[in-house]
C-alpha positions in Angstrom: 165.0 -32.7 11.4 167.6 -33.8 9.0 168.1 -37.3 7.9 170.8 -37.3 5.3 172.0 -40.7 4.3 171.0 -43.6 2.2 167.7 -43.7 0.4 165.7 -45.6 3.0 162.4 -45.3 1.2 163.7 -47.0 -1.9 165.6 -49.7 0.1 162.5 -50.5 2.2 160.1 -50.6 -0.6 162.4 -52.9 -2.6 162.8 -55.5 0.1 159.2 -55.4 1.3 158.1 -56.2 -2.3 160.7 -58.9 -2.6 159.7 -60.6 0.7 156.0 -60.5 -0.4 156.8 -62.0 -3.8 158.8 -64.8 -2.2 156.2 -65.6 0.6 159.1 -65.3 3.1 156.7 -65.1 6.1 154.2 -67.7 5.0 153.6 -70.6 7.5 152.5 -73.6 5.5 149.6 -75.6 6.9 151.8 -78.7 7.0 154.4 -77.1 9.3 155.2 -79.2 12.4 154.9 -77.4 15.7 156.1 -74.0 14.5 157.3 -71.4 17.0 154.2 -69.3 17.6 155.0 -65.6 18.2 152.1 -63.3 18.7 151.5 -59.6 19.6 148.1 -58.6 20.9 146.1 -57.7 17.8 145.1 -54.0 17.7 141.8 -52.2 17.7 141.7 -50.5 14.3 141.6 -46.8 15.3 143.1 -45.7 12.0 146.7 -44.9 13.0 149.5 -47.0 14.6 150.9 -45.3 17.7 154.2 -45.8 19.3 152.9 -48.5 21.7 151.8 -50.5 18.6 155.2 -50.1 16.9 157.1 -51.2 20.0 154.9 -54.2 20.6 155.1 -55.4 17.0 158.8 -54.7 16.6 159.4 -56.9 19.6 157.4 -59.9 18.1 158.8 -59.3 14.6 162.4 -59.2 15.8 161.9 -62.4 17.8 160.1 -64.1 15.0 162.9 -63.2 12.6 165.6 -64.4 15.0 163.8 -67.8 15.4 163.4 -68.1 11.6 167.1 -67.4 11.1 167.8 -70.0 13.8 166.2 -72.7 11.8 162.7 -72.7 13.3 159.4 -72.7 11.4 157.6 -69.7 12.7 153.9 -68.7 13.0 153.7 -64.9 13.2 150.1 -63.7 12.3 148.2 -60.5 12.6 144.5 -59.5 12.7 142.0 -56.9 13.9 140.0 -56.5 17.1 137.4 -54.9 15.0 134.2 -54.7 17.0 133.6 -52.1 19.8 132.1 -48.9 20.9 134.8 -46.5 19.6 133.9 -47.4 16.0 130.2 -46.9 16.7 130.9 -43.5 18.1 133.3 -42.6 15.3 130.6 -43.6 12.7 128.0 -41.4 14.4 130.4 -38.4 14.4 131.2 -38.9 10.7 127.7 -39.8 9.6 128.8 -43.1 8.3 128.5 -46.7 9.6 130.9 -48.6 11.8 131.7 -51.2 9.2 132.9 -48.6 6.6 134.8 -46.7 9.3 136.5 -49.9 10.6 137.4 -51.1 7.1 139.0 -47.8 6.3 141.0 -47.9 9.5 142.2 -51.4 8.9 143.4 -50.6 5.4 145.3 -47.6 6.7 146.9 -49.5 9.6 147.8 -52.5 7.5 149.7 -50.2 5.1 151.5 -48.7 8.1 152.4 -52.2 9.4 153.8 -53.2 6.0 155.8 -49.9 5.8 157.4 -50.9 9.1 158.6 -54.2 7.6 156.7 -56.4 10.0 156.9 -60.0 8.7 153.4 -61.3 9.1 151.7 -64.2 7.4 148.9 -62.0 6.0 147.1 -65.1 4.5 146.1 -65.8 8.1 144.7 -62.4 8.8 141.4 -62.3 10.8 138.9 -59.5 11.4 136.5 -60.1 14.2 133.7 -58.0 12.7 133.5 -60.4 9.7 130.7 -63.0 9.8 133.1 -65.8 9.1 134.7 -64.9 12.5 131.9 -63.9 14.8 129.7 -66.8 13.8 132.2 -68.8 15.9 131.7 -66.5 18.8 128.0 -67.4 18.5 128.8 -71.1 18.1 131.0 -71.1 21.2 128.3 -69.3 23.2 125.9 -72.2 22.3 128.5 -74.7 23.3 129.1 -73.0 26.6 125.4 -73.0 27.1 125.2 -76.7 26.4 127.8 -77.3 29.1 125.9 -75.2 31.7 128.4 -72.4 31.5 125.9 -69.7 30.4 123.1 -68.2 32.5 120.7 -65.3 32.2 119.6 -63.5 35.3 118.6 -60.2 36.7 121.7 -58.5 38.3 122.9 -55.2 39.5 125.4 -54.2 36.9 127.9 -51.4 36.3 126.4 -48.9 33.9 128.2 -46.2 31.9 125.8 -43.5 31.1 128.1 -42.1 28.4 128.7 -45.4 26.6 125.1 -46.4 27.4 126.2 -50.0 28.1 127.0 -52.4 30.9 130.6 -52.8 32.0 132.1 -55.9 33.5 133.7 -55.5 37.0 137.1 -55.6 35.3 136.2 -52.7 33.1 135.5 -50.4 36.0 138.5 -48.4 37.2 139.1 -46.5 40.4 140.2 -42.9 40.2 140.3 -40.6 43.2 137.9 -42.9 45.0 135.4 -42.8 42.1 134.5 -45.8 39.9 134.9 -44.7 36.3 134.5 -46.4 32.9 137.7 -47.8 31.6 137.0 -46.4 28.1 135.6 -42.9 28.6 136.3 -42.1 32.3 132.7 -41.4 33.0 131.5 -42.1 36.6 129.8 -45.5 36.7 126.3 -46.0 38.2 124.4 -49.2 39.1 121.4 -50.6 37.4 119.5 -53.8 37.6 119.2 -55.5 34.2 118.7 -58.9 32.8 122.1 -60.1 31.6 123.8 -63.0 30.0 126.7 -64.4 32.0 129.6 -66.8 31.3 130.2 -68.7 34.5 133.9 -68.2 34.8 133.6 -68.8 38.6 133.2 -72.5 37.9 136.9 -72.4 36.9 138.1 -70.1 39.7 140.1 -72.7 41.5 141.9 -73.9 38.4 142.5 -70.4 37.1 144.1 -69.6 40.5 146.0 -72.8 41.1 147.5 -72.9 37.6 149.1 -69.5 38.0 152.1 -71.0 39.7 152.8 -73.0 36.6 152.9 -69.9 34.4 156.7 -69.6 34.9 157.1 -67.6 31.7 154.8 -64.8 32.9 155.9 -61.7 34.8 155.4 -61.9 38.5 153.3 -58.7 38.6 150.9 -60.1 36.1 150.5 -63.4 38.0 150.0 -61.4 41.2 147.2 -59.3 39.6 145.4 -62.4 38.5 145.7 -64.0 41.9 144.3 -60.8 43.5 141.5 -60.5 41.1 140.4 -64.1 41.6 140.8 -63.4 45.3 140.3 -66.8 46.9 140.0 -66.8 50.7 139.5 -69.7 53.0 137.5 -69.1 56.2 134.3 -69.8 58.1 130.7 -68.9 57.7 129.2 -68.0 61.1 125.4 -67.7 61.5 124.2 -64.5 63.3 120.6 -64.2 64.4 119.3 -60.7 63.6 116.5 -59.1 65.5 115.3 -55.8 67.0 116.7 -55.0 70.3 114.2 -55.3 73.2 112.3 -52.0 73.6 113.2 -50.8 70.1 109.7 -51.6 68.7 106.6 -49.7 69.7 104.6 -52.9 68.9 106.4 -55.1 71.4 108.3 -53.6 74.4 109.1 -56.9 75.9 110.5 -59.0 73.0 112.3 -58.6 69.7 111.3 -58.8 66.1 113.3 -61.5 64.3 114.9 -60.9 60.9 116.3 -64.4 60.6 119.8 -65.8 60.3 122.5 -63.9 58.4 125.8 -65.6 57.7 129.0 -63.7 57.9 132.1 -64.9 56.2 135.4 -64.5 58.1 138.9 -65.6 57.6 139.6 -64.9 61.3 137.2 -67.1 63.3 139.9 -67.0 66.0 138.9 -63.4 66.7 135.2 -64.0 67.2 135.4 -63.2 70.9 136.6 -59.7 69.9 133.5 -59.0 67.8 131.9 -55.8 69.1 129.6 -54.9 66.2 127.9 -56.4 63.1 127.6 -54.6 59.8 125.4 -55.0 56.7 125.9 -53.7 53.2 123.7 -50.7 52.2 121.8 -52.8 49.6 121.4 -55.9 51.9 117.7 -56.9 52.0 117.6 -56.2 55.8 119.2 -52.8 55.3 116.5 -52.0 52.7 113.8 -53.2 55.0 115.0 -51.1 57.9 115.4 -48.1 55.7 111.7 -48.1 54.9 110.9 -47.1 58.5 114.1 -45.5 59.7 114.8 -42.1 58.1 118.4 -42.0 59.3 119.2 -45.4 57.7 117.3 -44.4 54.5 119.3 -41.1 54.3 122.5 -43.0 54.7 121.6 -45.7 52.1 120.3 -43.2 49.5 122.6 -40.2 50.0 125.6 -40.8 52.2 127.0 -44.3 51.6 130.3 -44.1 49.6 131.8 -47.6 49.1 134.9 -46.1 47.4 135.5 -43.4 50.1 138.7 -43.1 52.0 137.1 -43.7 55.3 134.5 -46.3 56.4 131.1 -44.8 57.2 127.9 -46.1 58.6 124.7 -45.6 60.6 123.5 -47.5 63.7 120.2 -49.4 63.5 117.9 -50.7 66.2 118.9 -54.2 65.4 121.2 -56.6 67.2 123.1 -59.7 66.0 123.6 -62.6 68.3 127.2 -63.8 68.3 126.9 -67.6 67.7 130.0 -68.4 69.8 129.6 -66.1 72.8 125.9 -65.4 72.8 126.5 -61.7 73.1 124.2 -59.2 71.4 126.1 -57.0 69.0 124.8 -53.6 67.6 124.0 -53.8 63.9 125.2 -51.0 61.6 124.6 -50.4 57.9 128.1 -49.6 56.6 129.4 -48.6 53.2 132.6 -50.6 53.5 130.5 -53.8 53.4 129.8 -54.8 49.8 126.9 -57.0 48.8 128.9 -58.8 46.1 131.8 -59.7 48.4 131.1 -62.6 50.8 127.6 -62.5 52.1 127.1 -58.7 52.3 127.5 -58.9 56.1 130.4 -59.1 58.5 131.3 -59.3 62.1 133.4 -56.3 63.2 136.5 -57.0 65.2 138.2 -53.7 65.7 141.0 -55.0 67.8 142.3 -57.1 64.9 141.3 -55.4 61.7 142.4 -52.0 60.6 139.2 -51.0 58.8 137.1 -52.2 61.6 139.3 -50.3 64.1 138.8 -47.0 62.2 135.0 -47.6 62.0 134.8 -48.5 65.7 136.7 -45.3 66.7 134.3 -43.2 64.6 131.2 -45.0 66.0 132.4 -45.2 69.6 132.2 -49.0 69.6 134.4 -51.0 72.1 137.8 -52.3 70.9 138.9 -55.5 72.6 142.0 -57.6 72.2 141.6 -61.3 71.9 144.7 -62.4 70.1 148.3 -61.7 71.4 151.6 -61.9 69.6 153.5 -65.1 70.2 156.5 -64.4 72.5 159.8 -65.7 71.3 160.2 -67.9 74.4 156.6 -69.0 74.7 155.9 -72.6 75.5 152.3 -73.6 74.6 152.5 -76.5 77.1 153.5 -74.2 80.0 150.0 -73.1 80.9 150.9 -69.5 80.8 149.2 -67.0 78.4 150.8 -64.0 76.8 149.7 -60.5 77.8 146.9 -59.0 75.6 148.3 -56.4 73.2 147.3 -52.7 73.4 144.9 -52.2 70.5 143.6 -48.7 71.6 145.6 -46.9 68.9 145.9 -49.6 66.2 144.8 -53.2 65.5 147.0 -56.2 65.9 146.3 -58.0 62.6 148.7 -61.0 62.7 148.0 -64.5 63.9 149.0 -65.2 67.5 147.8 -66.8 70.7 144.2 -66.4 71.9 143.5 -64.4 75.1 140.2 -63.3 76.6 138.5 -66.1 74.6 137.1 -68.5 77.3 137.9 -72.1 76.7 140.0 -71.3 73.6 142.6 -69.2 75.6 146.1 -70.3 74.8 145.4 -71.8 71.4 147.3 -70.5 68.5 145.2 -68.8 65.8 145.1 -71.6 63.2 144.1 -74.3 65.7 141.6 -71.9 67.3 139.9 -71.3 63.9 139.5 -75.0 63.4 138.1 -75.6 66.9 135.7 -72.7 66.9 134.3 -73.7 63.5 133.9 -77.3 64.6 132.3 -76.3 67.9 129.8 -73.7 66.7 126.4 -74.9 65.6 125.6 -73.8 62.1 129.2 -72.8 61.4 131.0 -74.3 58.4 134.3 -74.0 56.6 133.9 -71.9 53.4 135.8 -70.6 50.5 135.1 -67.1 49.1 136.2 -65.5 45.8 136.5 -61.9 44.6 136.0 -63.2 41.0 132.4 -62.9 39.7 130.8 -64.4 36.7 131.5 -62.6 33.5 128.6 -60.5 32.3 128.9 -60.3 28.5 125.7 -58.4 27.6 126.3 -55.1 26.0 123.6 -52.7 24.9 125.4 -51.5 21.7 125.2 -52.2 18.0 128.8 -52.9 16.9 129.4 -56.3 18.4 128.5 -60.0 18.0 124.8 -60.5 18.3 124.0 -63.0 21.1 122.5 -66.0 19.3 119.3 -66.3 21.3 115.6 -66.0 20.4 113.1 -65.1 23.1 109.8 -67.0 22.8 106.8 -66.4 25.1 106.2 -70.2 25.3 109.7 -71.6 25.2 111.6 -68.8 26.9 115.2 -68.1 25.7 116.2 -70.5 22.9 119.6 -70.9 21.3 119.8 -70.2 17.5 120.6 -73.5 15.8 124.1 -73.9 14.4 122.8 -74.1 10.8 121.3 -70.6 11.2 124.6 -69.0 12.3 125.8 -66.5 11.9 123.2 -64.1 13.2 124.3 -61.0 11.4 123.7 -57.4 12.3 121.1 -55.3 10.6 121.9 -52.0 8.9 123.4 -49.5 11.3 120.9 -48.1 13.7 122.0 -44.7 14.9 120.0 -44.1 18.1 120.4 -43.6 21.8 119.8 -46.6 24.1 120.2 -50.1 22.8 120.3 -49.7 19.0 119.2 -53.2 18.2 116.0 -52.6 20.2 115.1 -50.1 17.5 115.7 -52.6 14.7 112.1 -53.8 14.6 112.3 -55.8 11.4 115.5 -57.5 12.4 114.1 -58.4 15.8 111.1 -60.2 14.4 111.8 -63.9 13.9 110.3 -67.3 14.7 111.1 -69.6 17.6 113.5 -72.4 16.5 111.6 -74.9 18.8 107.9 -74.2 18.4 108.0 -71.9 15.3 105.8 -69.3 17.0 106.6 -65.6 16.6 109.5 -64.5 18.7 112.1 -61.8 19.1 115.9 -61.9 18.8 118.1 -61.0 21.7 119.1 -57.4 21.2 122.3 -57.3 23.4 125.6 -57.9 21.7 128.6 -59.6 23.3 131.4 -58.0 25.2 134.3 -57.6 22.7 136.6 -59.5 25.1 134.8 -62.6 23.9 136.3 -62.0 20.4 139.8 -61.8 21.9 139.4 -64.8 24.2 140.1 -67.3 21.5 141.4 -65.4 18.4 144.9 -66.9 18.7 143.3 -70.3 17.9 141.7 -69.0 14.7 145.1 -68.0 13.3 145.9 -71.7 13.2 143.2 -72.4 10.6 141.6 -69.1 9.6 139.8 -70.5 6.5 138.2 -73.6 8.1 134.4 -73.5 7.6 133.3 -76.4 9.8 134.7 -75.3 13.1 136.2 -72.3 14.9 139.6 -74.0 14.6 141.2 -77.2 13.4 141.7 -79.2 16.6 144.4 -81.4 15.4 146.5 -78.5 14.1 145.8 -76.5 17.2 147.1 -79.3 19.4 150.3 -79.3 17.3 150.8 -75.6 17.0 149.4 -74.3 20.3 150.0 -72.9 22.9 151.4 -69.5 21.8 155.2 -69.7 22.6 155.7 -66.0 23.1 152.9 -63.5 23.6 153.5 -59.7 23.8 151.1 -57.0 25.0 150.4 -54.3 27.5 150.1 -55.0 31.2 146.7 -53.2 31.2 145.3 -56.5 29.8 146.7 -58.6 32.8 143.2 -59.2 34.2 140.5 -58.9 31.6 142.0 -60.3 28.3 144.5 -62.7 29.8 142.1 -64.1 32.4 139.3 -64.6 29.9 141.6 -66.2 27.4 142.8 -68.7 30.1 139.1 -69.4 30.9 138.2 -70.1 27.3 141.2 -72.3 26.8 140.3 -74.4 29.8 136.7 -74.8 28.6 137.8 -75.8 25.1 140.2 -78.3 26.6 137.3 -79.8 28.6 134.8 -79.9 25.8 136.3 -79.4 22.4 139.4 -81.6 22.4 142.2 -79.1 23.0 145.2 -80.8 24.7 146.6 -77.8 26.4 144.9 -75.8 29.2 146.8 -72.5 29.0 146.9 -70.3 25.9 150.3 -68.6 26.3 153.5 -70.2 27.5 155.6 -67.0 27.8 154.1 -63.6 28.2 156.0 -60.3 27.9 154.3 -57.1 29.0 156.1 -54.4 27.1 156.7 -51.0 28.7 155.3 -47.7 27.4 157.0 -45.2 25.1 157.1 -41.9 27.0 157.8 -38.3 25.9 159.4 -36.2 28.6 158.5 -38.7 31.2 154.7 -38.8 30.3 152.6 -41.3 28.5 152.0 -40.2 24.9 148.4 -39.1 24.5 146.5 -37.1 21.9 144.7 -35.2 24.7 148.1 -34.1 26.1 149.4 -33.1 22.7 152.6 -35.1 23.2 152.3 -37.7 20.5 155.1 -38.6 18.2 153.9 -40.0 15.0 155.5 -43.3 13.8 154.7 -42.4 10.3 156.6 -39.1 10.4 159.6 -40.9 11.9 159.5 -43.5 9.1 159.2 -40.9 6.4 162.1 -38.9 7.8 164.5 -41.6 9.0 163.1 -44.9 7.8 161.5 -47.9 9.5 164.9 -49.4 10.4 165.9 -46.4 12.4 162.6 -46.3 14.3 162.8 -50.1 15.0 166.5 -50.1 16.1 166.1 -47.0 18.3 163.1 -48.6 20.1 164.8 -51.9 20.6 168.1 -50.4 21.9 166.6 -47.8 24.1 165.5 -50.1 27.0 164.6 -53.7 27.8 161.2 -54.5 26.3 159.3 -54.6 29.6 160.5 -51.2 30.7 159.2 -47.8 29.9 161.5 -45.4 28.0 161.6 -41.8 26.9 161.4 -41.1 23.2 164.4 -39.1 22.2 164.9 -37.3 18.9 168.6 -37.1 19.6 168.5 -40.9 20.1 166.7 -41.3 16.8 169.3 -39.2 14.9 172.2 -41.1 16.6 170.6 -44.4 15.5 170.2 -43.2 12.0 173.8 -42.0 11.9 174.9 -45.5 13.1 173.0 -47.2 10.2 174.6 -44.8 7.7 178.1 -45.6 9.1 177.4 -49.3 8.8 176.3 -48.8 5.2 179.4 -46.8 4.5 181.7 -49.5 6.0 180.1 -52.2 3.8 180.3 -50.1 0.6 184.0 -49.2 1.3 184.9 -52.9 1.8 183.1 -53.9 -1.4 184.7 -51.1 -3.4 188.2 -51.5 -2.0 188.9 -55.1 -0.9 191.6 -54.8 1.8 194.8 -56.9 1.8 196.0 -57.0 5.4 197.8 -59.8 7.3 196.2 -62.5 9.3 198.1 -61.3 12.4 197.6 -60.8 16.1 195.3 -57.9 15.5 193.1 -59.9 13.1 193.1 -62.7 15.7 191.8 -60.3 18.3 189.1 -59.1 16.0 188.2 -62.7 15.2 187.8 -63.4 18.9 185.6 -60.3 19.3 183.4 -61.5 16.4 182.9 -64.9 18.1 182.3 -63.3 21.5 179.7 -60.9 20.1 177.8 -63.6 18.3 177.7 -65.8 21.5 176.6 -63.0 23.7 174.1 -61.4 21.3 172.5 -64.9 20.6 171.8 -65.4 24.3 170.3 -61.9 24.5 168.0 -62.6 21.6 166.9 -65.8 23.3 166.0 -63.7 26.4 164.3 -61.0 24.3 166.8 -58.4 25.7 167.1 -56.8 22.3 168.7 -53.7 23.8 171.7 -55.7 24.9 171.9 -57.7 21.7 171.8 -54.7 19.4 174.4 -52.9 21.5 176.8 -55.8 21.3 176.4 -55.7 17.5 177.1 -51.9 17.6 180.2 -52.5 19.8 181.4 -54.9 17.1 180.9 -52.3 14.5 183.0 -49.9 16.5 185.8 -52.6 16.9 185.7 -53.1 13.1 186.0 -49.4 12.4 188.9 -49.1 14.9 190.5 -52.1 13.1 190.3 -50.5 9.7 191.6 -47.2 11.1 194.6 -48.8 12.8 195.8 -51.1 9.9 194.9 -52.7 6.6 192.4 -55.3 7.7 192.6 -59.0 6.9 189.9 -59.3 4.2 188.3 -62.6 5.4 188.3 -61.5 9.0 186.8 -58.1 8.2 184.2 -59.5 5.9 183.3 -62.1 8.5 182.8 -59.3 11.0 180.6 -57.3 8.7 178.5 -60.3 7.8 178.0 -61.2 11.4 176.9 -57.6 12.2 174.4 -57.7 9.3 172.9 -60.9 10.5 172.9 -59.9 14.2 171.0 -56.7 13.3 168.7 -58.3 10.7 165.8 -59.1 13.1 165.6 -55.4 14.2 166.7 -53.5 11.1 165.6 -55.9 8.3 165.6 -53.6 5.3 169.1 -52.2 5.4 170.5 -55.5 6.5 168.9 -57.2 3.4 170.6 -54.5 1.3 174.0 -55.0 2.9 173.7 -58.8 2.8 173.1 -58.5 -0.9 176.1 -56.2 -1.4 178.3 -58.6 0.6 177.4 -61.3 -1.9 175.1 -63.2 0.5 172.9 -65.9 -1.0 169.1 -65.5 -0.8 167.5 -63.3 1.8 169.2 -62.4 5.1 165.7 -63.0 6.6 166.2 -66.7 5.7 169.9 -66.9 6.3 171.5 -69.0 9.0 172.0 -67.3 12.3 175.8 -66.9 12.9 177.5 -69.6 14.8 180.0 -69.2 17.7 181.7 -71.7 20.0 182.9 -68.9 22.2 182.3 -69.2 26.0 180.3 -66.1 27.1 181.7 -66.0 30.6 185.3 -66.2 29.3 184.6 -63.6 26.6 183.1 -61.2 29.1 186.1 -61.6 31.5 188.4 -60.9 28.6 186.5 -57.8 27.6 186.3 -56.6 31.1 190.1 -57.0 31.5 190.8 -55.0 28.3 188.3 -52.2 29.1 189.5 -51.8 32.7 193.1 -51.7 31.5 192.4 -49.1 28.9 190.5 -47.1 31.5 193.4 -47.3 34.0 195.9 -46.1 31.3 193.6 -43.3 30.5 193.3 -42.3 34.2 197.0 -42.4 34.8 197.8 -40.2 31.7 195.1 -37.7 32.8 196.2 -37.5 36.4 199.9 -37.4 35.6 199.4 -34.9 32.9 201.3 -36.9 30.3 200.9 -35.3 26.9 203.1 -37.6 24.8 203.8 -41.0 26.2 206.9 -42.7 24.8 205.8 -46.3 25.7 203.4 -48.2 27.9 204.2 -51.4 29.8 201.5 -53.7 31.2 202.8 -56.0 33.9 200.8 -59.2 34.5 200.5 -60.3 38.1 202.6 -63.3 39.3 201.3 -66.8 39.5 200.8 -66.9 43.3 198.3 -64.0 43.2 196.0 -66.0 41.0 196.3 -68.9 43.4 195.4 -66.5 46.3 192.4 -65.3 44.5 191.3 -68.8 43.9 191.6 -69.7 47.6 189.7 -66.5 48.5 186.8 -67.4 46.2 186.6 -70.9 47.5 187.0 -70.2 51.2 184.1 -70.0 53.6 186.2 -69.4 56.7 185.9 -66.1 58.5 189.8 -66.3 58.8 190.7 -65.8 55.1 194.3 -64.8 56.0 194.8 -68.1 57.8 193.6 -70.0 54.7 195.9 -68.1 52.5 199.0 -68.5 54.7 198.3 -72.2 54.8 199.3 -72.4 51.2 203.1 -72.6 50.8 203.3 -71.0 47.4 201.5 -68.0 48.8 203.1 -67.9 52.2 206.6 -67.8 50.8 206.0 -64.3 49.4 206.0 -62.9 52.9 204.8 -59.3 53.3 203.6 -59.1 49.7 201.3 -62.1 50.3 200.1 -60.6 53.7 199.3 -57.3 52.1 197.4 -58.9 49.2 195.6 -61.1 51.7 194.4 -58.0 53.6 193.1 -56.6 50.3 191.3 -59.8 49.5 189.8 -59.9 53.0 188.6 -56.2 52.8 187.0 -56.7 49.4 185.8 -60.2 49.9 182.1 -59.6 49.0 183.0 -58.1 45.6 185.6 -60.7 44.5 185.0 -62.2 41.0 186.9 -64.8 39.0 189.3 -63.6 36.4 191.0 -65.2 33.4 193.9 -67.6 34.2 197.3 -65.9 34.1 198.3 -67.1 30.7 194.9 -66.3 29.2 195.2 -62.8 30.7 198.6 -62.2 29.2 197.4 -63.5 25.8 194.4 -61.2 25.9 196.5 -58.1 26.8 198.9 -58.9 24.0 196.2 -59.4 21.4 194.4 -56.1 22.5 197.6 -54.0 22.8 196.8 -52.4 19.4 193.7 -50.8 20.8 195.8 -49.0 23.5 198.6 -48.2 20.9 195.9 -46.7 18.6 194.3 -44.6 21.4 197.5 -43.2 22.9 199.9 -43.3 19.9 202.5 -45.2 21.9 203.9 -48.7 21.7 202.6 -51.2 24.3 204.6 -54.1 25.8 203.2 -56.8 28.0 205.7 -58.1 30.7 205.7 -60.1 33.9 205.4 -58.2 37.1 208.0 -58.6 39.9 206.7 -61.5 42.0 207.0 -59.6 45.3 206.3 -56.0 44.1 202.6 -56.2 45.0 201.6 -53.6 42.4 199.8 -56.0 40.0 196.8 -58.2 40.7 194.7 -60.7 38.7 192.6 -58.7 36.3 194.5 -55.5 37.0 198.0 -55.4 35.5 200.5 -52.9 36.8 200.9 -50.0 34.4 204.1 -48.1 33.7 204.0 -45.1 31.3 207.3 -43.6 30.1 207.2 -40.1 28.8 
């Protein structure tokens, strides 16, 4: 790779030191409601990767733009420093997690500084430091006081490789197998005593408030809705017993197992229930398995909840349908999950796809009881639609009940209400997919859970004055390391002072990140996790940026914490992040960069070879922030060449002050400067940096063409260069500081005023479109006609009446556009020409767009004529078209090229 050009290393170092000396990025504590821009803090693995660089360039560019626009800005950074990877790395290197983490932080912080990221480092937080994690413990105690903490035995996800519990959100599905999100090891189930944060208490608010998160991407909001998974339905009581004759002890009766409730969202289909199913780990399933070898074999060896097809085994039990009184065969089935609903369901194969597949496999009847609503159906007519054919597939929509006794003819919603009300023991119910958050982790490198276990008092919270509970020296062992820290475990009960033991589980590291954004507001406060008054002024985060992989875990937990703190600690907002941007991935040859794949591009190598500004600008111009894009070495070189050209243009201007006239060409350039500023500003507001930077690059090209064509007007040219420098400053901060200084700008460009423009974007874009289309048409004619040396070029502007016709066409809603046009005298009087143009407008009606007014179009063409003259080395004249010639249209002048 070659990166000839300016000495980027010297330039970058000079301005990084100058910014630091001047505290350019410091947010004073007395700031009033600063714009809060935040990228998800990184896990300190030791090296920044391209995903980090993209994320942090996005937030840095936006923070810089806001600062130049006159805002006070809060743009902090910290470290998600606890976690299993550091523990494993320490074991591999025969060190301890703290030393490894501190080394990684130092290395990554240096890399961030080399990228020119403008952070307020005085607000830096590190979650493995006692002055941070003591507040994890304090918050745990507060949650406990409010009844939001519980400890109970539970079947949990266990990763045998990480040797720790995983939350449901940390289990991923790959090829039908549940695997650990961190190491891809298949997950098993264990029953352990666990600490839970009762997030389900906030399930309804977490779900209902999603609609108000208008600044969040729809896919992220959808993922949260699906994870919370609220369903409204009915709990129906089914009596479970042995079928008569199934028991050797009693050939005449049945052995009762009691009532099992089944949750259903489709009580209207209850007459179509042909079987009943229990989860493999349901208590009744386990009881039956003790005596039934087939059930035992299925439960212990064959059940596959994540399999592609539903499987099960028939038992000798029956379930009594509480609505029909019918006895249904009971199956143990692996598609029934104990932690979803009640671990039991009624099977309605005629109206559920999964039940249909199971019924076919088990040879269970499939009966239709809901029919589609006919288009002409009248519910008061007394007629009932024909039952659908469900032999091949289920009918799963709502409809009209058939084959359902007294409920025949009711529509589904009404039938659900009636059946629920009429059935003894039935009740309306709400079910959630969301489960309480198990935060216990059997690892060393995390926040110790602040609990003492006393034989007399049970679990007791560690008093606030004894926080933080710090970790002992690193215990390098298998299993739960803190269990082996015998001396550390020994303590006394805070209540009765008897001998007791500390809790040896540490907290899920997602606890750390569920409130860290609040700590940045007041990182040095010693009396509370955050200053409430300042948090109420500075929060919520205005713009948050991070990967979509955190859409469920981190973002959901952060929303939960914020709501609890609003209820009990005085926060005045209930959502942590106003706008959220999920940045896309940086790919290489279409694949995600990965060390294991050997396709990683090192940001440090790019910075060393081309400079931080090149890396930043290339990333921001390659794609919109939320989209994936392919890393391109050719693109990097092109970006570097552009920055070198810009540097050369500024140096040439400074060395040789031009003395051109303030003429029509200068006027065109002036209008392009104003238009570029207007458009780029809107793009910065929308975080579409790729469009903003390309507009700035287009202006650079216009300025180069201007200087090539004629001696530039000095003030216009300088104004253009200064505008480009400020427009690119958020993305390429080092070189733009250098150029701002060379152009005689005062202070730092990082603190300069954002350029102003009163240009109308819509008008500017129409003008640009006109000029570019005209240049393209001239180019096409010359190429098709084979003209080597044009003598002159004439551009004929369409007559007035065609602009009026276009206006009528845009306003008309009549299917007879020709009639509307011919109803206007100034159009009609042009006879055949008007009729022909009207036909064209009718044919292209769906694609019609407004154009400039005729006089504006003529002025735009006259001011841009120099561009065409420069390109084709021929004089250009703008004239009026023949009113009835029909060869010129609004936005498309007629073109005559004379050889």
